[in-house]
C-alpha positions as CSV (number, residue, x, y, z in Angstrom):
1,M,-62.2,28.1,-164.2
2,A,-64.9,26.0,-162.7
3,Q,-62.7,22.9,-162.8
4,I,-59.9,24.8,-161.2
5,Q,-62.2,25.8,-158.4
6,E,-63.4,22.3,-157.9
7,D,-59.8,21.0,-157.8
8,L,-58.9,23.6,-155.2
9,S,-62.0,22.6,-153.1
10,E,-60.9,18.9,-153.2
11,R,-57.4,20.0,-152.1
12,I,-58.9,21.9,-149.2
13,R,-60.9,18.9,-148.2
14,T,-57.8,16.7,-148.3
15,L,-55.8,19.2,-146.2
16,E,-58.7,19.3,-143.7
17,K,-58.4,15.5,-143.3
18,E,-54.6,15.8,-142.8
19,L,-55.1,18.5,-140.2
20,H,-57.6,16.3,-138.4
21,S,-55.0,13.5,-138.3
22,A,-52.3,15.9,-137.1
23,L,-54.5,17.1,-134.3
24,A,-55.2,13.6,-133.2
25,E,-51.4,13.0,-133.1
26,K,-51.0,16.1,-130.9
27,E,-53.6,14.8,-128.5
28,R,-51.6,11.6,-128.0
29,A,-48.3,13.6,-127.7
30,F,-49.5,16.0,-125.1
31,R,-51.7,13.4,-123.4
32,Y,-55.2,14.8,-123.2
33,R,-58.6,13.4,-124.1
34,W,-62.0,14.9,-124.8
35,D,-64.6,14.7,-122.2
36,Q,-68.0,16.5,-122.6
37,G,-66.5,19.0,-125.1
38,K,-63.4,19.8,-123.0
39,A,-59.8,18.7,-123.4
40,R,-58.7,17.1,-120.2
41,F,-55.1,16.3,-119.4
42,E,-53.8,13.3,-117.4
43,K,-53.1,14.1,-113.7
44,D,-49.3,13.8,-114.0
45,V,-49.4,16.1,-117.0
46,L,-51.3,18.7,-115.0
47,Y,-48.7,18.5,-112.2
48,E,-45.9,19.3,-114.7
49,H,-47.9,22.1,-116.1
50,H,-48.4,23.6,-112.6
51,K,-44.7,23.5,-112.0
52,L,-43.9,25.3,-115.3
53,K,-46.2,28.2,-114.5
54,T,-44.6,31.7,-114.3
55,W,-46.2,33.1,-111.2
56,L,-48.0,36.4,-111.6
57,P,-45.7,38.7,-109.5
58,S,-42.6,37.4,-111.4
59,Y,-44.5,37.8,-114.7
60,I,-45.3,41.4,-114.0
61,V,-41.9,42.3,-112.7
62,H,-40.1,41.0,-115.7
63,S,-42.5,42.5,-118.2
64,R,-41.1,45.3,-120.4
65,W,-42.4,48.7,-119.1
66,L,-43.5,49.8,-122.6
67,V,-45.7,46.7,-122.9
68,T,-47.2,47.5,-119.5
69,I,-48.1,51.1,-120.1
70,T,-49.6,50.3,-123.6
71,A,-51.7,47.4,-122.3
72,P,-54.6,49.6,-121.3
73,M,-55.0,50.8,-124.9
74,L,-55.1,47.2,-126.0
75,Y,-57.8,46.3,-123.4
76,L,-59.9,49.3,-124.4
77,G,-60.7,47.4,-127.6
78,I,-63.2,45.3,-125.6
79,I,-65.7,48.1,-125.9
80,P,-66.0,48.2,-129.7
81,F,-65.7,44.4,-129.8
82,C,-68.7,44.0,-127.6
83,V,-70.7,46.6,-129.6
84,L,-69.8,44.7,-132.8
85,D,-70.7,41.4,-131.2
86,L,-74.1,42.7,-130.2
87,F,-74.7,44.2,-133.7
88,L,-73.8,40.9,-135.4
89,V,-76.2,39.0,-133.2
90,I,-79.0,41.4,-134.0
91,Y,-78.1,41.8,-137.7
92,Q,-78.0,38.1,-138.6
93,G,-81.0,37.3,-136.3
94,V,-83.2,39.9,-138.1
95,C,-81.8,40.0,-141.6
96,F,-80.6,36.5,-142.5
97,P,-84.1,34.8,-142.2
98,I,-85.4,37.5,-144.5
99,Y,-82.5,37.0,-147.0
100,G,-82.8,33.2,-146.8
101,I,-79.2,32.9,-145.5
102,P,-78.2,30.3,-142.9
103,K,-77.0,31.8,-139.7
104,V,-73.4,31.6,-138.7
105,R,-73.0,29.7,-135.4
106,R,-71.2,32.0,-133.0
107,E,-69.9,29.2,-130.8
108,E,-67.9,27.7,-133.7
109,Y,-65.8,30.8,-134.0
110,I,-65.5,32.3,-130.5
111,I,-63.8,29.6,-128.4
112,F,-62.5,30.0,-124.8
113,D,-60.4,26.9,-124.1
114,R,-56.8,28.2,-123.7
115,G,-57.8,29.9,-120.5
116,R,-58.0,26.5,-118.8
117,L,-54.3,25.6,-119.3
118,K,-52.7,25.2,-115.9
119,Y,-49.2,26.4,-117.0
120,L,-50.6,29.9,-117.5
121,N,-50.9,32.4,-114.7
122,L,-54.0,34.6,-114.2
123,L,-52.9,37.4,-116.5
124,E,-51.8,35.0,-119.2
125,R,-55.2,33.4,-119.0
126,L,-56.9,36.7,-119.3
127,N,-54.8,37.6,-122.3
128,C,-55.6,34.4,-124.0
129,M,-59.3,34.8,-123.4
130,Y,-59.2,38.3,-124.7
131,C,-57.3,37.2,-127.9
132,S,-59.7,34.3,-128.4
133,Y,-62.6,36.7,-128.2
134,A,-61.1,39.4,-130.6
135,N,-59.9,37.0,-133.2
136,G,-62.9,34.7,-132.9
137,L,-65.2,37.6,-133.3
138,S,-63.3,38.8,-136.4
139,T,-63.6,35.4,-138.1
140,W,-67.2,35.2,-137.2
141,L,-67.7,38.7,-138.7
142,N,-65.8,37.5,-141.9
143,E,-68.1,34.5,-142.4
144,I,-71.3,36.7,-141.8
145,A,-70.0,39.3,-144.2
146,A,-69.1,36.5,-146.7
147,R,-72.6,35.1,-146.7
148,T,-74.1,38.6,-146.9
149,E,-71.9,39.4,-149.9
150,Q,-73.0,36.2,-151.7
151,H,-76.6,37.5,-151.4
152,W,-75.9,41.1,-152.4
153,C,-72.9,41.1,-154.7
154,P,-71.6,37.6,-155.7
155,I,-69.0,38.9,-158.2
156,K,-65.2,38.3,-158.0
157,H,-62.7,41.1,-158.1
158,A,-60.5,41.7,-161.1
159,H,-57.5,41.9,-158.8
160,R,-56.2,38.8,-157.1
161,M,-57.2,38.6,-153.4
162,R,-54.7,37.5,-150.9
163,A,-57.2,35.6,-148.7
164,P,-60.6,35.0,-150.3
165,H,-63.4,34.1,-147.9
166,S,-65.3,30.8,-147.8
167,R,-68.0,31.8,-150.3
168,Y,-65.8,33.5,-152.9
169,A,-65.4,30.5,-155.2
170,R,-69.1,30.5,-155.8
171,F,-69.1,34.1,-157.2
172,F,-69.4,35.1,-160.8
173,D,-66.2,36.0,-162.7
174,Y,-65.5,39.7,-163.1
175,G,-67.1,40.9,-166.3
176,D,-69.2,37.8,-166.9
177,A,-72.4,39.8,-167.5
178,A,-74.3,37.0,-169.2
179,Q,-73.9,34.5,-166.3
180,Y,-74.7,37.2,-163.8
181,S,-78.0,38.3,-165.5
182,Q,-79.1,34.7,-166.0
183,K,-78.0,33.0,-162.7
184,I,-77.9,35.8,-160.1
185,E,-80.9,34.3,-158.1
186,T,-79.4,30.8,-158.2
187,V,-76.0,32.0,-156.8
188,R,-77.6,34.3,-154.4
189,N,-79.5,31.5,-152.8
190,D,-76.8,28.8,-153.2
191,F,-76.4,27.8,-149.5
192,A,-77.3,24.1,-149.9
193,D,-73.8,23.1,-148.7
194,L,-74.5,24.9,-145.4
195,R,-77.9,23.6,-144.9
196,N,-76.9,20.0,-145.6
197,S,-73.8,20.0,-143.4
198,A,-74.1,18.6,-139.9
199,P,-73.7,21.0,-137.1
200,A,-70.5,20.9,-135.1
201,Q,-70.5,18.4,-132.3
202,P,-69.9,19.8,-128.8
203,D,-66.9,17.5,-128.2
204,S,-65.2,18.5,-131.5
205,R,-61.5,19.5,-131.4
206,N,-62.7,23.1,-131.4
207,G,-64.9,22.4,-128.5
208,L,-65.6,24.3,-125.3
């Protein structure tokens, strides 16, 4: 099982390298470069983007009426999202140093770059920012919860999980009582990979 997990980890690293190469190819294809952490398009590309924009009045007029009347329910989600955001800031700020868990960098998960695209109108930009916040917050929560689970209950499930989180491979196998009793403190504090990894650079391809 350990060898299988190591093989999977190596495959993930290989896929990450391939993804990096693919992103670099997209940069060349869509003609933007990185400057102080922001993706900046060439001037003629920006001009084309501006021409392709669907202007706000037309966008609203051609929207389906059921979408329009249900939109307020969608936007009301900002209230619990903000409450959750505040809780996560306080929770990991207070508890993670006590547990010895490295903090999860919020700015690596909640990214607002799509709102700068010039072919989006004002409402489309707002929607993109809202989606970026909601989904970024959920992935940030997932990583915080994953590290918390590693500290409190690093045991795999008997049932196969559809999408195991980033720390799951380090957990004890279901029913392995001997390993759990002998190495629980080792696994509980096994965050060396996070402490040794370099922090994300501000001009990374996830950058703001």
